[in-house]
C-alpha positions in Angstrom: -7.5 1.9 -10.8 -4.2 0.7 -12.2 -4.3 0.2 -16.0 -1.6 -1.4 -18.0 -1.5 -1.3 -21.8 0.1 -4.4 -23.3 0.1 -4.9 -27.0 -3.0 -2.7 -27.5 -4.9 -4.4 -24.7 -5.7 -3.0 -21.3 -5.6 -4.9 -18.1 -6.5 -3.4 -14.8 -8.0 -3.9 -11.4 -9.5 -1.8 -8.7 -7.4 -2.4 -5.6 -9.6 -1.7 -2.6 -7.3 -3.8 -0.5 -7.9 -5.7 2.7 -7.7 -4.2 6.1 -4.1 -5.1 6.7 -4.4 -4.3 10.5 -7.2 -6.8 10.9 -5.3 -9.3 8.7 -2.2 -9.0 10.9 -4.3 -9.5 14.0 -5.6 -12.8 12.6 -1.9 -13.9 12.8 -1.6 -12.8 16.4 0.3 -9.6 15.6 -0.5 -6.3 17.2 -1.7 -3.9 14.6 -3.1 -0.5 14.2 -4.1 1.8 11.3 -2.5 5.2 11.4 -4.7 7.6 9.3 -2.8 10.8 10.2 0.7 11.9 11.3 -0.2 12.2 14.9 -1.6 8.7 15.1 1.5 7.4 13.2 3.9 8.9 15.8 1.9 7.4 18.6 1.7 4.0 16.9 5.5 3.9 16.2 6.2 4.7 19.9 3.7 2.1 21.1 4.7 -0.7 18.8 8.5 -0.2 19.2 8.2 -0.3 23.0 7.0 -3.9 23.1 8.5 -7.1 21.8 6.8 -9.3 19.2 5.2 -8.9 15.9 3.4 -5.7 15.0 2.1 -3.9 11.9 1.3 -0.3 11.4 -0.9 0.2 8.4 -0.4 3.7 6.8 -2.7 4.5 3.9 -1.3 6.8 1.3 -2.7 8.8 -1.6 -2.7 7.4 -5.1 0.8 7.5 -6.5 2.1 7.7 -10.1 2.9 4.4 -11.8 6.6 3.5 -12.1 5.9 0.9 -14.7 7.0 3.1 -17.7 10.4 3.4 -16.1 10.6 -0.3 -15.3 9.4 -1.5 -18.7 11.3 1.0 -20.8 8.2 1.8 -22.8 7.2 5.1 -24.3 5.5 7.6 -22.1 1.8 7.0 -22.0 2.1 3.2 -22.6 1.2 2.7 -18.9 -1.5 4.8 -17.4 -2.8 5.2 -13.8 
């Protein structure tokens, strides 16, 4: 969950996200989800070998928030 502290209030949302590969297919794009490095390498080779729209969805682990840097607030004003 991303949590943002603004003037003493907290806002946040659980981002479970859509299945972007399926979403791309709904727009007639070729799509695949690459869950590991080996699948990513194959997906890149496959998708770059054919013309047209394509999407490779690559899930990543949770990453630290960059909002404190962007907002110039004190450390801890924005929490993950």
